[in-house]
N, CA, C, O and the ligand as a Tripos MOL2 file, in Angstrom:
@<TRIPOS>MOLECULE
protein
  217   215    55     0     0
PROTEIN
NO_CHARGES

@<TRIPOS>ATOM
      1 N           0.8120   -1.2010    0.0030 N.3       1 MET1
      2 CA         -0.0450    0.1470    0.0070 C.3       1 MET1
      3 C           0.9340    1.3080    0.0140 C.2       1 MET1
      4 O           0.7790    2.2350   -0.7810 O.2       1 MET1
      5 N           1.9040    1.2910    0.8550 N.am      2 LEU2
      6 CA          2.7800    2.3780    0.8790 C.3       2 LEU2
      7 C           3.8970    2.2570   -0.1870 C.2       2 LEU2
      8 O           4.6780    1.3060   -0.2180 O.2       2 LEU2
      9 N           3.9130    3.3170   -1.0780 N.am      3 ASN3
     10 CA          4.7910    3.2850   -2.1780 C.3       3 ASN3
     11 C           5.4040    4.6150   -2.5070 C.2       3 ASN3
     12 O           4.7320    5.4150   -3.1580 O.2       3 ASN3
     13 N           6.5920    4.9180   -2.1270 N.am      4 GLN4
     14 CA          7.2200    6.2920   -2.4370 C.3       4 GLN4
     15 C           6.4440    7.4640   -1.8960 C.2       4 GLN4
     16 O           6.3230    8.5170   -2.5230 O.2       4 GLN4
     17 N           5.9400    7.2490   -0.7480 N.am      5 GLY5
     18 CA          5.1140    8.2880   -0.0690 C.3       5 GLY5
     19 C           3.7590    8.3840   -0.3910 C.2       5 GLY5
     20 O           3.0720    9.2450    0.1580 O.2       5 GLY5
     21 N           3.2340    7.5290   -1.2990 N.am      6 PHE6
     22 CA          1.8970    7.5860   -1.7140 C.3       6 PHE6
     23 C           1.0840    6.3830   -1.1440 C.2       6 PHE6
     24 O           1.6160    5.2740   -1.0820 O.2       6 PHE6
     25 N          -0.2070    6.5870   -0.7230 N.am      7 VAL7
     26 CA         -0.9090    5.4700   -0.2630 C.3       7 VAL7
     27 C          -2.2180    5.3610   -1.0260 C.2       7 VAL7
     28 O          -2.6510    6.3190   -1.6670 O.2       7 VAL7
     29 N          -2.8240    4.2390   -0.9610 N.am      8 THR8
     30 CA         -4.1450    4.0170   -1.6840 C.3       8 THR8
     31 C          -5.1520    3.9240   -0.5670 C.2       8 THR8
     32 O          -4.9700    3.1590    0.3800 O.2       8 THR8
     33 N          -6.3290    4.7800   -0.6820 N.am      9 ILE9
     34 CA         -7.3880    4.6280    0.2300 C.3       9 ILE9
     35 C          -8.5820    4.7140   -0.6800 C.2       9 ILE9
     36 O          -8.4830    5.2000   -1.8070 O.2       9 ILE9
     37 N          -9.8330    4.1930   -0.1460 N.am     10 THR10
     38 CA        -10.9950    4.2610   -0.9340 C.3      10 THR10
     39 C         -11.5240    5.6330   -0.9190 C.2      10 THR10
     40 O         -11.2450    6.4260   -0.0200 O.2      10 THR10
     41 N         -12.4000    5.9530   -2.0610 N.am     11 ALA11
     42 CA        -13.0080    7.3190   -2.0720 C.3      11 ALA11
     43 C         -13.8810    7.4990   -0.9230 C.2      11 ALA11
     44 O         -14.0160    8.6360   -0.4720 O.2      11 ALA11
     45 N         -14.4840    6.5260   -0.4010 N.am     12 LYS12
     46 CA        -15.3940    6.7720    0.8430 C.3      12 LYS12
     47 C         -14.4660    7.0850    1.9990 C.2      12 LYS12
     48 O         -14.7870    8.0070    2.7480 O.2      12 LYS12
     49 N         -13.4100    6.4500    2.2090 N.am     13 ARG13
     50 CA        -12.5700    6.7720    3.3630 C.3      13 ARG13
     51 C         -11.9840    8.2320    3.1750 C.2      13 ARG13
     52 O         -11.8890    8.9690    4.1570 O.2      13 ARG13
     53 N         -11.6190    8.6200    2.0010 N.am     14 LEU14
     54 CA        -11.2230    9.9820    1.8740 C.3      14 LEU14
     55 C         -12.3570   10.9850    2.1400 C.2      14 LEU14
     56 O         -12.1280   12.0380    2.7340 O.2      14 LEU14
     57 N         -13.5890   10.6520    1.6940 N.am     15 ARG15
     58 CA        -14.7410   11.5620    2.0240 C.3      15 ARG15
     59 C         -14.9270   11.6310    3.4100 C.2      15 ARG15
     60 O         -15.1040   12.7310    3.9330 O.2      15 ARG15
     61 N         -14.9090   10.4690    4.1620 N.am     16 ASP16
     62 CA        -15.0730   10.4090    5.5910 C.3      16 ASP16
     63 C         -14.0800   11.2930    6.2690 C.2      16 ASP16
     64 O         -14.4500   12.0840    7.1370 O.2      16 ASP16
     65 N         -12.7830   11.1820    5.8890 N.am     17 LEU17
     66 CA        -11.8190   11.9540    6.4700 C.3      17 LEU17
     67 C         -11.9190   13.4550    6.2090 C.2      17 LEU17
     68 O         -11.6680   14.2410    7.1230 O.2      17 LEU17
     69 N         -12.2840   13.8900    4.9740 N.am     18 GLU18
     70 CA        -12.5990   15.2380    4.6010 C.3      18 GLU18
     71 C         -13.7310   15.7320    5.4840 C.2      18 GLU18
     72 O         -13.6690   16.8520    5.9900 O.2      18 GLU18
     73 N         -14.7750   14.9140    5.6840 N.am     19 GLU19
     74 CA        -15.8830   15.4120    6.4810 C.3      19 GLU19
     75 C         -15.5400   15.6140    7.9340 C.2      19 GLU19
     76 O         -15.9810   16.5810    8.5550 O.2      19 GLU19
     77 N         -14.7400   14.6890    8.4920 N.am     20 ALA20
     78 CA        -14.2310   14.8130    9.8190 C.3      20 ALA20
     79 C         -13.4220   16.0370    9.9610 C.2      20 ALA20
     80 O         -13.5270   16.7420   10.9650 O.2      20 ALA20
     81 N         -12.6240   16.3120    8.9980 N.am     21 TYR21
     82 CA        -11.6430   17.4810    9.0240 C.3      21 TYR21
     83 C         -12.5320   18.7850    9.0880 C.2      21 TYR21
     84 O         -12.3090   19.6780    9.9070 O.2      21 TYR21
     85 N         -13.5780   18.8300    8.1450 N.am     22 GLU22
     86 CA        -14.5320   19.9350    8.1330 C.3      22 GLU22
     87 C         -15.2250   20.1880    9.4690 C.2      22 GLU22
     88 O         -15.3440   21.3160    9.9470 O.2      22 GLU22
     89 N         -15.6790   19.0570   10.0490 N.am     23 GLU23
     90 CA        -16.3200   19.0680   11.3840 C.3      23 GLU23
     91 C         -15.3690   19.7200   12.3610 C.2      23 GLU23
     92 O         -15.7080   20.6790   13.0550 O.2      23 GLU23
     93 N         -14.1620   19.1690   12.3930 N.am     24 LEU24
     94 CA        -13.1720   19.7380   13.3980 C.3      24 LEU24
     95 C         -12.9220   21.1920   13.2530 C.2      24 LEU24
     96 O         -12.9200   21.9460   14.2260 O.2      24 LEU24
     97 N         -12.6970   21.6110   11.9450 N.am     25 ALA25
     98 CA        -12.3840   22.9120   11.5780 C.3      25 ALA25
     99 C         -13.4840   23.8630   12.0660 C.2      25 ALA25
    100 O         -13.2260   24.9250   12.6320 O.2      25 ALA25
    101 N         -14.8160   23.3900   11.7980 N.am     26 ALA26
    102 CA        -15.9230   24.2340   12.2170 C.3      26 ALA26
    103 C         -16.0490   24.2690   13.7400 C.2      26 ALA26
    104 O         -16.3650   25.3330   14.2720 O.2      26 ALA26
    105 N         -15.8150   23.1310   14.5090 N.am     27 LEU27
    106 CA        -15.8770   23.0610   15.9030 C.3      27 LEU27
    107 C         -14.8300   24.0840   16.4500 C.2      27 LEU27
    108 O         -15.1330   24.8590   17.3580 O.2      27 LEU27
    109 N         -13.6600   24.0690   15.9090 N.am     28 GLU28
    110 CA        -12.5400   24.9750   16.3810 C.3      28 GLU28
    111 C         -12.9020   26.3770   16.1310 C.2      28 GLU28
    112 O         -12.6790   27.2430   16.9760 O.2      28 GLU28
    113 N         -13.4620   26.6340   14.9820 N.am     29 ALA29
    114 CA        -13.8490   28.0290   14.4980 C.3      29 ALA29
    115 C         -14.8750   28.5950   15.5390 C.2      29 ALA29
    116 O         -14.9260   29.7920   15.8230 O.2      29 ALA29
    117 N         -15.6970   27.6260   16.0910 N.am     30 HIS30
    118 CA        -16.8330   27.9640   16.9950 C.3      30 HIS30
    119 C         -16.4080   27.8010   18.5100 C.2      30 HIS30
    120 O         -17.2780   27.7510   19.3790 O.2      30 HIS30
    121 N         -15.1440   27.7250   18.8010 N.am     31 GLY31
    122 CA        -14.6160   27.7480   20.1230 C.3      31 GLY31
    123 C         -14.6010   26.5290   20.8980 C.2      31 GLY31
    124 O         -14.6490   26.5540   22.1280 O.2      31 GLY31
    125 N         -14.5360   25.4270   20.2030 N.am     32 VAL32
    126 CA        -14.5130   24.0400   20.9410 C.3      32 VAL32
    127 C         -13.1970   23.9830   21.8240 C.2      32 VAL32
    128 O         -13.1410   23.3230   22.8610 O.2      32 VAL32
    129 N         -12.2050   24.6870   21.3530 N.am     33 ASP33
    130 CA        -11.0120   24.6940   22.2090 C.3      33 ASP33
    131 C         -11.1000   25.3910   23.5810 C.2      33 ASP33
    132 O         -10.2070   25.2880   24.4220 O.2      33 ASP33
    133 N         -12.2520   26.1230   23.7620 N.am     34 ASN34
    134 CA        -12.4920   26.6340   25.1020 C.3      34 ASN34
    135 C         -13.4240   25.6340   25.9290 C.2      34 ASN34
    136 O         -13.7560   25.9020   27.0840 O.2      34 ASN34
    137 N         -13.7910   24.5780   25.3420 N.am     35 TRP35
    138 CA        -14.5460   23.6500   26.1470 C.3      35 TRP35
    139 C         -13.5860   22.9020   27.1820 C.2      35 TRP35
    140 O         -12.4300   22.5920   26.8980 O.2      35 TRP35
    141 N         -14.1760   22.6530   28.3830 N.am     36 SER36
    142 CA        -13.4010   22.1960   29.4080 C.3      36 SER36
    143 C         -12.8400   20.7930   29.2280 C.2      36 SER36
    144 O         -11.8020   20.4410   29.7890 O.2      36 SER36
    145 N         -13.5230   20.0330   28.4650 N.am     37 GLY37
    146 CA        -13.0290   18.6540   28.1320 C.3      37 GLY37
    147 C         -12.0540   18.5400   26.9450 C.2      37 GLY37
    148 O         -11.6020   17.4410   26.6210 O.2      37 GLY37
    149 N         -11.7600   19.5640   26.3580 N.am     38 TYR38
    150 CA        -11.0630   19.6720   25.0630 C.3      38 TYR38
    151 C          -9.6830   18.9930   25.1680 C.2      38 TYR38
    152 O          -9.4020   18.1170   24.3510 O.2      38 TYR38
    153 N          -8.7710   19.3620   26.1670 N.am     39 SER39
    154 CA         -7.4570   18.8200   26.2670 C.3      39 SER39
    155 C          -7.5060   17.3280   26.6210 C.2      39 SER39
    156 O          -6.6540   16.5560   26.1830 O.2      39 SER39
    157 N          -8.5080   16.9290   27.4130 N.am     40 GLU40
    158 CA         -8.6720   15.5730   27.7880 C.3      40 GLU40
    159 C          -8.9930   14.7860   26.5330 C.2      40 GLU40
    160 O          -8.4510   13.7000   26.3300 O.2      40 GLU40
    161 N          -9.8400   15.3010   25.7110 N.am     41 ALA41
    162 CA        -10.2970   14.6570   24.5030 C.3      41 ALA41
    163 C          -9.0950   14.4100   23.5450 C.2      41 ALA41
    164 O          -8.9870   13.3800   22.8790 O.2      41 ALA41
    165 N          -8.2200   15.4120   23.5300 N.am     42 LEU42
    166 CA         -7.0800   15.2560   22.6000 C.3      42 LEU42
    167 C          -6.0710   14.1600   23.1680 C.2      42 LEU42
    168 O          -5.4310   13.4460   22.3960 O.2      42 LEU42
    169 N          -5.9690   14.0680   24.4230 N.am     43 ILE43
    170 CA         -5.1870   13.0390   25.0600 C.3      43 ILE43
    171 C          -5.7640   11.6260   24.6950 C.2      43 ILE43
    172 O          -5.0360   10.6860   24.3800 O.2      43 ILE43
    173 N          -7.0670   11.5560   24.7600 N.am     44 CYS44
    174 CA         -7.7750   10.4350   24.4800 C.3      44 CYS44
    175 C          -7.5510    9.9850   22.9140 C.2      44 CYS44
    176 O          -7.3140    8.8210   22.5900 O.2      44 CYS44
    177 N          -7.6560   11.0380   22.0280 N.am     45 ALA45
    178 CA         -7.5460   10.7720   20.6680 C.3      45 ALA45
    179 C          -6.0950   10.4280   20.2870 C.2      45 ALA45
    180 O          -5.8710    9.8680   19.2140 O.2      45 ALA45
    181 N          -5.1120   10.7470   21.1310 N.am     46 SER46
    182 CA         -3.7310   10.3880   20.8810 C.3      46 SER46
    183 C          -3.3720    9.0000   21.2650 C.2      46 SER46
    184 O          -2.2620    8.5070   21.0650 O.2      46 SER46
    185 N          -4.4040    8.3800   21.8440 N.am     47 GLY47
    186 CA         -4.2620    6.8320   22.2510 C.3      47 GLY47
    187 C          -3.9350    6.6670   23.6480 C.2      47 GLY47
    188 O          -3.9110    5.5320   24.1240 O.2      47 GLY47
    189 N          -3.6550    7.7940   24.4290 N.am     48 GLU48
    190 CA         -3.2220    7.6240   25.8180 C.3      48 GLU48
    191 C          -4.5190    7.4860   26.7170 C.2      48 GLU48
    192 O          -5.6360    7.8020   26.3100 O.2      48 GLU48
    193 N          -4.2980    7.0550   27.7990 N.am     49 GLU49
    194 CA         -5.3500    6.8800   28.8400 C.3      49 GLU49
    195 C          -5.8650    8.2660   29.3410 C.2      49 GLU49
    196 O          -5.0610    9.0690   29.8150 O.2      49 GLU49
    197 N          -7.1670    8.5550   29.2470 N.am     50 CYS50
    198 CA         -7.7090    9.8350   29.7010 C.3      50 CYS50
    199 C          -8.4220    9.6430   30.9680 C.2      50 CYS50
    200 O          -8.6660    8.4910   31.3280 O.2      50 CYS50
    201 N          -8.8090   10.7120   31.7350 N.am     51 GLU51
    202 CA         -9.4920   10.5460   32.9590 C.3      51 GLU51
    203 C         -10.9790   10.0680   32.7980 C.2      51 GLU51
    204 O         -11.5670    9.5090   33.7240 O.2      51 GLU51
    205 N         -11.5710   10.3180   31.5590 N.am     52 ILE52
    206 CA        -12.8550   10.0240   31.2780 C.3      52 ILE52
    207 C         -13.0780    8.5160   30.9060 C.2      52 ILE52
    208 O         -13.9440    7.8440   31.4670 O.2      52 ILE52
    209 N         -12.2670    8.0290   29.9480 N.am     53 CYS53
    210 CA        -12.4510    6.6990   29.4240 C.3      53 CYS53
    211 C         -11.6680    5.6460   30.1460 C.2      53 CYS53
    212 O         -11.9660    4.4530   30.1000 O.2      53 CYS53
    213 N         -10.6130    6.1550   30.8410 N.am     54 GLY54
    214 CA         -9.6050    5.2390   31.5330 C.3      54 GLY54
    215 C          -8.6290    4.6080   30.6480 C.2      54 GLY54
    216 O          -7.7750    3.8520   31.1090 O.2      54 GLY54
    217 ZN        -11.2170    9.4410   26.7760 Zn       55 ZN55
@<TRIPOS>BOND
     1     1     2 1
     2     2     3 1
     3     3     4 2
     4     3     5 am
     5     5     6 1
     6     6     7 1
     7     7     8 2
     8     7     9 am
     9     9    10 1
    10    10    11 1
    11    11    12 2
    12    11    13 am
    13    13    14 1
    14    14    15 1
    15    15    16 2
    16    15    17 am
    17    17    18 1
    18    18    19 1
    19    19    20 2
    20    19    21 am
    21    21    22 1
    22    22    23 1
    23    23    24 2
    24    23    25 am
    25    25    26 1
    26    26    27 1
    27    27    28 2
    28    27    29 am
    29    29    30 1
    30    30    31 1
    31    31    32 2
    32    31    33 am
    33    33    34 1
    34    34    35 1
    35    35    36 2
    36    35    37 am
    37    37    38 1
    38    38    39 1
    39    39    40 2
    40    39    41 am
    41    41    42 1
    42    42    43 1
    43    43    44 2
    44    43    45 am
    45    45    46 1
    46    46    47 1
    47    47    48 2
    48    47    49 am
    49    49    50 1
    50    50    51 1
    51    51    52 2
    52    51    53 am
    53    53    54 1
    54    54    55 1
    55    55    56 2
    56    55    57 am
    57    57    58 1
    58    58    59 1
    59    59    60 2
    60    59    61 am
    61    61    62 1
    62    62    63 1
    63    63    64 2
    64    63    65 am
    65    65    66 1
    66    66    67 1
    67    67    68 2
    68    67    69 am
    69    69    70 1
    70    70    71 1
    71    71    72 2
    72    71    73 am
    73    73    74 1
    74    74    75 1
    75    75    76 2
    76    75    77 am
    77    77    78 1
    78    78    79 1
    79    79    80 2
    80    79    81 am
    81    81    82 1
    82    82    83 1
    83    83    84 2
    84    83    85 am
    85    85    86 1
    86    86    87 1
    87    87    88 2
    88    87    89 am
    89    89    90 1
    90    90    91 1
    91    91    92 2
    92    91    93 am
    93    93    94 1
    94    94    95 1
    95    95    96 2
    96    95    97 am
    97    97    98 1
    98    98    99 1
    99    99   100 2
   100    99   101 am
   101   101   102 1
   102   102   103 1
   103   103   104 2
   104   103   105 am
   105   105   106 1
   106   106   107 1
   107   107   108 2
   108   107   109 am
   109   109   110 1
   110   110   111 1
   111   111   112 2
   112   111   113 am
   113   113   114 1
   114   114   115 1
   115   115   116 2
   116   115   117 am
   117   117   118 1
   118   118   119 1
   119   119   120 2
   120   119   121 am
   121   121   122 1
   122   122   123 1
   123   123   124 2
   124   123   125 am
   125   125   126 1
   126   126   127 1
   127   127   128 2
   128   127   129 am
   129   129   130 1
   130   130   131 1
   131   131   132 2
   132   131   133 am
   133   133   134 1
   134   134   135 1
   135   135   136 2
   136   135   137 am
   137   137   138 1
   138   138   139 1
   139   139   140 2
   140   139   141 am
   141   141   142 1
   142   142   143 1
   143   143   144 2
   144   143   145 am
   145   145   146 1
   146   146   147 1
   147   147   148 2
   148   147   149 am
   149   149   150 1
   150   150   151 1
   151   151   152 2
   152   151   153 am
   153   153   154 1
   154   154   155 1
   155   155   156 2
   156   155   157 am
   157   157   158 1
   158   158   159 1
   159   159   160 2
   160   159   161 am
   161   161   162 1
   162   162   163 1
   163   163   164 2
   164   163   165 am
   165   165   166 1
   166   166   167 1
   167   167   168 2
   168   167   169 am
   169   169   170 1
   170   170   171 1
   171   171   172 2
   172   171   173 am
   173   173   174 1
   174   174   175 1
   175   175   176 2
   176   175   177 am
   177   177   178 1
   178   178   179 1
   179   179   180 2
   180   179   181 am
   181   181   182 1
   182   182   183 1
   183   183   184 2
   184   183   185 am
   185   185   186 1
   186   186   187 1
   187   187   188 2
   188   187   189 am
   189   189   190 1
   190   190   191 1
   191   191   192 2
   192   191   193 am
   193   193   194 1
   194   194   195 1
   195   195   196 2
   196   195   197 am
   197   197   198 1
   198   198   199 1
   199   199   200 2
   200   199   201 am
   201   201   202 1
   202   202   203 1
   203   203   204 2
   204   203   205 am
   205   205   206 1
   206   206   207 1
   207   207   208 2
   208   207   209 am
   209   209   210 1
   210   210   211 1
   211   211   212 2
   212   211   213 am
   213   213   214 1
   214   214   215 1
   215   215   216 2
@<TRIPOS>SUBSTRUCTURE
     1 MET1         2 RESIDUE 1 A MET
     2 LEU2         6 RESIDUE 1 A LEU
     3 ASN3        10 RESIDUE 1 A ASN
     4 GLN4        14 RESIDUE 1 A GLN
     5 GLY5        18 RESIDUE 1 A GLY
     6 PHE6        22 RESIDUE 1 A PHE
     7 VAL7        26 RESIDUE 1 A VAL
     8 THR8        30 RESIDUE 1 A THR
     9 ILE9        34 RESIDUE 1 A ILE
    10 THR10       38 RESIDUE 1 A THR
    11 ALA11       42 RESIDUE 1 A ALA
    12 LYS12       46 RESIDUE 1 A LYS
    13 ARG13       50 RESIDUE 1 A ARG
    14 LEU14       54 RESIDUE 1 A LEU
    15 ARG15       58 RESIDUE 1 A ARG
    16 ASP16       62 RESIDUE 1 A ASP
    17 LEU17       66 RESIDUE 1 A LEU
    18 GLU18       70 RESIDUE 1 A GLU
    19 GLU19       74 RESIDUE 1 A GLU
    20 ALA20       78 RESIDUE 1 A ALA
    21 TYR21       82 RESIDUE 1 A TYR
    22 GLU22       86 RESIDUE 1 A GLU
    23 GLU23       90 RESIDUE 1 A GLU
    24 LEU24       94 RESIDUE 1 A LEU
    25 ALA25       98 RESIDUE 1 A ALA
    26 ALA26      102 RESIDUE 1 A ALA
    27 LEU27      106 RESIDUE 1 A LEU
    28 GLU28      110 RESIDUE 1 A GLU
    29 ALA29      114 RESIDUE 1 A ALA
    30 HIS30      118 RESIDUE 1 A HIS
    31 GLY31      122 RESIDUE 1 A GLY
    32 VAL32      126 RESIDUE 1 A VAL
    33 ASP33      130 RESIDUE 1 A ASP
    34 ASN34      134 RESIDUE 1 A ASN
    35 TRP35      138 RESIDUE 1 A TRP
    36 SER36      142 RESIDUE 1 A SER
    37 GLY37      146 RESIDUE 1 A GLY
    38 TYR38      150 RESIDUE 1 A TYR
    39 SER39      154 RESIDUE 1 A SER
    40 GLU40      158 RESIDUE 1 A GLU
    41 ALA41      162 RESIDUE 1 A ALA
    42 LEU42      166 RESIDUE 1 A LEU
    43 ILE43      170 RESIDUE 1 A ILE
    44 CYS44      174 RESIDUE 1 A CYS
    45 ALA45      178 RESIDUE 1 A ALA
    46 SER46      182 RESIDUE 1 A SER
    47 GLY47      186 RESIDUE 1 A GLY
    48 GLU48      190 RESIDUE 1 A GLU
    49 GLU49      194 RESIDUE 1 A GLU
    50 CYS50      198 RESIDUE 1 A CYS
    51 GLU51      202 RESIDUE 1 A GLU
    52 ILE52      206 RESIDUE 1 A ILE
    53 CYS53      210 RESIDUE 1 A CYS
    54 GLY54      214 RESIDUE 1 A GLY
    55 ZN55       217 GROUP 0 **** ****
């Protein structure tokens, strides 16, 4: 799959990623980084244990 820096993904996967990116950009534009759980959620998203999910 990985070849000289290029990867192959399905069109659906690309669309899903683009949608998720747009949602995140909109959330950040609307102040989600001021939400009290924001930093904890980023810890969780990075794969580390967070206080909410354990
Ligand atoms: Zn979590």
